[in-house]
Each structure stands twice: as C-alpha cells, then as structure tokens.
N, C-alpha and C positions, 0 to 999 in steps of 0.2 A: 572256453573252447573245449569241445568234446574230443575224446580219443577217437582217432580215425581208423576204422576197420579197413577201409580201402588202402590206407598207407601201410597197415600191417600186412595186407595181402601183397602189395608191391614189394616190400622188404623181404617177405618170405620167398616170393618168386625170384627175386634177385639172388637169393642164396640157394635156389633150386632145392628147397625143402618142401616136403609135404606137411600138412597140418600135424600129422602124427609125429613126424621127425622133429618138428619145432617144439611140440609139447615135451618130448623126451629131453631135448637139449635145454629147454628152459625150466624143467622141473615142474611143469604144469600138466594138467590133463588135456586130452584131445578135445573134450567138451568145452573147456575154458577157452582154448585157442579158437575153436569154431565160433563160439559166442562173441569173442572179441572181434573177429573178422566180420561178423554179421551185425555189428552195430550195438551190441549190448554194452551196458555200463562196465567200465574196466577200472579196477582199483589201481592206485599208484604203484603198489608193490608188484602187481601183475604186469603192469606196463613196463616197469623197470626190468623185470625178469625177461620179458620178450625183447626189449631193446638190447639188453646185454647179450642174449643168445644170438641175435641177428647182427650185432656189431654196428647198429645204427644209433645215432644220438637220440636220447630220450625225447628231445623236443620235436624230432621229425614226426612223431605220431600224433602230435597235437596241432598240427597245421591244418589248413583247409584241405578237403579231399583232393587227391591228385587228378590230373586230367587222364582218364583211363583211355588207353589205346586198344581198340577192338581188333581182334584178329582179322575180321572181315574187311577192315579198311587198310590193311597192311599188305604190301607186295614183298613177299619173302623171296630171296634169290634161290634158296634150295629147301623149300618147305618139306619136300618128300624125304629128305635126309634127317630132319629134326625130330627129336623126341618131344613130348609134351612139356617136359621141364625146360628144355632149351628154348622152345617157342615162348613159353610164359616168361622166362627170364629176359628174353629179347624184348617182349612187349613191355615188361616192367621198366627196362632200360629206356624204352621210348618215352614212357611217362616222365621219368626223371630228366631225360634229355630235353623235353619240351619245357620243363620248369627251369632248366639251366639257361636255355635261350631266352625265356621270358625275363629272367634276371638280367641277362646281358642287354636286352632291348630296353629295359628301364634306364640303362646307363649309357647306351650308345645308339646312334642313328645307323641302323643296318640298312643295306640295300633292300628295296621292296621287291616282292616276287614279280618276275617278268617272264612268266611262262605263258604259253597259249594252249588252248584246248584242242587237241588233235585226236579226239576220240573217233571222229568220223574217218580218220586215216589209219586206224589201228590195223586194218587188213592190208595196208600198204605202208609198212614201216619205213621203207626207203624214201617214200614221198614225205612222210612225217618228219624224218631226219632233215631232209632238204628244206622243208618249210620252216623248221625251227632255226636252222642255220641262217636262212634268209632273214627271219625275224630278229636275230641277234647280229646281223651284219657280218657274218663270218666268211661268206663266200665259200670257196673250196679249199682254203688253206688249212694246214694241220693245226691242231690245238696245242699250244705250248704248255698250258697248265689247266687241266680239266677241273681240278678243285677250285681254283681261283675263278674260272669262268662260271661255275655253278654259283659260287658265293656272290659274284658281282651281279648275278641275276636273281638274287634273293633266295636261293636254296640254302637251307640251314643244314650244314654238314657236321656230323660228329663221328668219332671213331666208335666202332662197335665194341661194347664192353664184354665181349665173350672170347675166351681163349679156347675156341673150338673150330674145327674145320667144317663143321656142319652148318654154321651160320656165316654165309659169305657177306651178305648185305641185305638191307631192306629199306623200304621207303613208305611214306604216307603223307597225307595232308592233314593238318590240324589248325583250326582257326584261320583258314585261308593261307596258311604258310606251308610250303613244301619242305619235308625233312628227308635226308638220306643218312643212313648209318652204314659205315664201311668197316670191314674187317681189315685192319692195317697190318695184320700178320701174314697176309698173302703177298705175292710179288707186287712191285709197283705197277707192272703192266696189268696184272689181274685186278688190282684196285681201280685203275683207270677205266678198264672195261666195265667193271661192276658199277661204277658211278654213272657211266653212260647208259648201262642197262636200266638202272633205277630211274634215271632221267626219262627214259622211254616210258616206264610205268607211270610216272607223274603226269606226263603230257597226254598219253594215249588211253590210260585206264582210270583216270580220276573219276569219271562218271560211268564206267563200263561194267559195274557189277563185280563178278568174281575176278580176282587179280592173280590167283595162284594156280590157274589151270595151265595145261601144257601149251595151249594156244597163245595165252598171254605171255608166257615165258619165251616162246619162239619169237613173238612179235618184238618183245623188248630186246632180245639178242640181235635180231635183224636190225632194229633201230640203232643199237649201239655200234654195230659193225659199219653201218652206212654213215652214222654221225661222225665217228672217229676216222673213217677211211672213205671220204667222198669218192664216188665213181670217177668223176672228171680228173681228180688229182691222182688217183691210182693209175688211170690209163695214161696220164701225161708223164708219169714218173717211171712206170714199169713196162718193160716189153722183153720178150724172149726169156722169161724165167723158166728154168728147168731143174734147178738144184736147191737143196736146203740151204747151202752156203749163200746163195743169192738172196734167199728170203731173209736170212739172218742179217745180212748186210743192209737190207732195205727197211727193216721193221722199225728202226729208231726214228725215222721221219714221222711216223704216226704214233709212236710211243705205245705200241701194242705188242702182244706176244707173237712169236714166230708162227705158232699154230693159228692164231686169229688172222694174221695176214695171209697165210696159205689158204685158209678157208674163204676169205674174201676174194682172193684171186680166182679160186675155183668157182665161187658163186657168180662172179662177173664173166666167167668163161674165158679167162685169160690163160688158164692152164687146163689141160685135159684131165679126165678122170684118172688115167694111168699116171700122169706126172704128179697129180695131187696125192695119190696113194703113196707113190715113191717118196715124195718130199715128207709126208707125215711119218712114214716108217723111219726115215733117216733122222728127222727131228726127234722122234722118240728115243732112238738109240743114243742121241747126244744129250738127253735129259730135258728136252724142251716140252715134253708132254706133262711132266709133273712140276716143272720149274722154269727158270729163265737164266741159264748159265751166264749169258752175256746180256745184262739187263740195263734199264734206264734208272736214273735217279728218282727216288720217291718224291712225289709232289708234296708241297707244304701249303697249309691254309694261310691265306692272307688275313682273313678275319681274325682268326685266333692269335696270330702273331701280333696284330695291332691291338687287340683287346688286352692281351697279357702285358704288352709293353706299356700301354696307357695306364693300366691298373697298377703296375709296378711303379710308375712315376708318381702315383698317389700313395705309395708304400702299402699297396694291397697285394697280398700273396695268394697263391692257389688255396692255401689253407684257410685264408680269410673268406674266399669265395665259397668253399665247402661249408664253412661255419655259417655263412649267411643263408645258405640253402638247407642247412641242418642235415647234410648227407655226409657219409664217410669220405675222407679225402681220396681214398682209392677209387671211388666211383667217379669223381671228377677227373682224376688222372686217366682213367680208362676212356672217358669221353673225348679227351684231347690227345690221347696217345699217338705220338708220331705225326701229329697234325701241325702244330705250331713250329715255326722255324724262321730263318732269315733269308731264305732263298729268294732271289729276284724273280719277278713275275711281270708279264705284259699286262696284267689286270690290276696293278697296285693303285690305279686311280679310283677304284671303287670307294664310294662315300662311306666313311666310318668315323664319326666324331663322338667324343665323349660328351654326354648330356650333363650340363651343369645346372 
C-alpha cells in the first residue's frame, strides 16, 4: 500500500494548517509536504513526522484514498461567514464522516434513504414541504424528534466537528446516501431548524446545480419553516396573537425558536407588520434573538444510541471504533457529540440490526 497524499491533505485540513505551517510543525520543508500531498514517494521517517505533527495515527496515511467531498456538492448553512480554512476543515470532516458511516453499515442494517426528488418544487418550498410530509405520512402534526425522523428515513446524521459559530450545518449526497452535519453547540431549537433546512437542500437541490446562492438558502429556510410548522396546524392552534409572551408560550408545540414562530406567523399573515416588529423587538430585549432563554430539550439520535449499545454488548468501545478507522478518538467523539442518548422517541421502531 502506498502513502496517501489525499489522506495527508484531509488530516492537514482537519487541523486547519497550511502546507507551510505543517512543514514547520513537522520539521520538514514545504517542498517535501507539497510532494507528499501530490502523490510522490514518502519515506517512513517523513510519514511518521507528518503523522506526529498532525496527531493522526501513522496507519491512517496508508489506507485507500478517502472519499473526497467537493465544495460544489455541499450545501453549507453559512458559507458567506466561513474562511477557506473553516470550509476545508468541514469538507475534510465530511470525508471522515462518510468513512465512519461506511464502517457502521458493514456491521448494521441501517434504514435505506427514503427521500423524494423535489427539484421541480424548489421555487415553491411550502409545496415541497407538504409533499415530503405526505410521502412520510406525517399529516400536519408536529414532529416530536426531527433527528430520529431523519434517521428513520435513511439520512446519515453526524455532529459537526467544528467549534465555531461560522459553521452551522451542511449537507450532501454521497454514493446515493444523504448526509447532514449539525453544529450541536447551537440551541436545540436552532439545531432542529438547521436539520430541516438541510433536509430542504437534500430534496430540492440535489440536481439543482449551485447550492450555496442566496436563492437556494431562502428556499431551504422557507422549506424548513413550512415543514416544521405546517400552515394548517398553525392556523388550527393559534389565533389572536399580539405579544411576545404569547409566542413564547406557543413555540414548544413545534420545537422551534420564538423568532422562527413569529416569522412564520407573519409570513402566513396571522399577525400584521406592526405586531411582528413589536414582537421581534420584545423578543430581542428578552434575549431570544441570540439564544432561547426558555428552550426545549436537545434531541438525541436513535441510530447512534443503538449502535453504541450494540457495540458495547460486544465489548467494543469508542476507542476501538476509532482504532478500526485509524482516526484520532477526538474525531470520533466530535462526530457523535451530544447525539447519542437514551431519550424515548416515537421513531424507535426504525430497523437497526447488528450484522453477524
């Protein structure tokens, strides 16, 4: 097996290092690092110096080339806020995340993707949201656990391995499987909305070319709002709203932020422009523009709970998983950060069996 320059690039990007910075850290020249990344023969001592500087196992660099995630295929939640290093680190995380799920799929029967192509409805995101709800048999009822719903329909969900406010979430398709990466350091309400936003990208923009323009972002936001807060249910549950306090009391039904509910009410013309502005000002004063002082419980992943429990029954730890993938344990921990738990879910019937 040859040293993989592609894996060196992934590891370097995960550490947000330039080639020059890696050269200095590893005690090598920039030319040596460049040649290594571009497929030239690498001596063992050089490979060990690079592995040590990057904090990756030596064996990682001798595996088959990784599945590279191209920026053009990814829907980033906040691309305009990202620097190149943050973008590349997120893309590198995507490559490792795909490998993690492939490792899991070799051992478990995961739900197959059950999404529909709604590219033709991308200019009518409310309609797209309604069609997907019909396809999944949801009717107009609130969604109890968005993460579990995604997983039960074959979406591969991982926690975003970035401690930054500039990378909210992103999604892509790889080998006919849909992936969503979520920043779990945001409020639970924000993560729920982000997951619905990325779902919108997956169904509306899979074959739509550019995914990161303002039009696509607006469409995904409108999809998320309609998917989480169906018009019929909103109108059946809410009338006569005029204050921020009323919005705060009602928001938990749909597990969204107070600002998101206020926006939806205004969009559906259930509150006037003046009332909407007044409510937003009041919510801002109470801290609801930057956070959620009265929030909901964070959702947990059904898939990762079951995977970890099943593996533990076989005496396999997270360290064993990381060792099998030849990645640092911290990378694995980041991928499942705040996802696995024992919270009950209405979607626990999803198929997930250990392959023997």
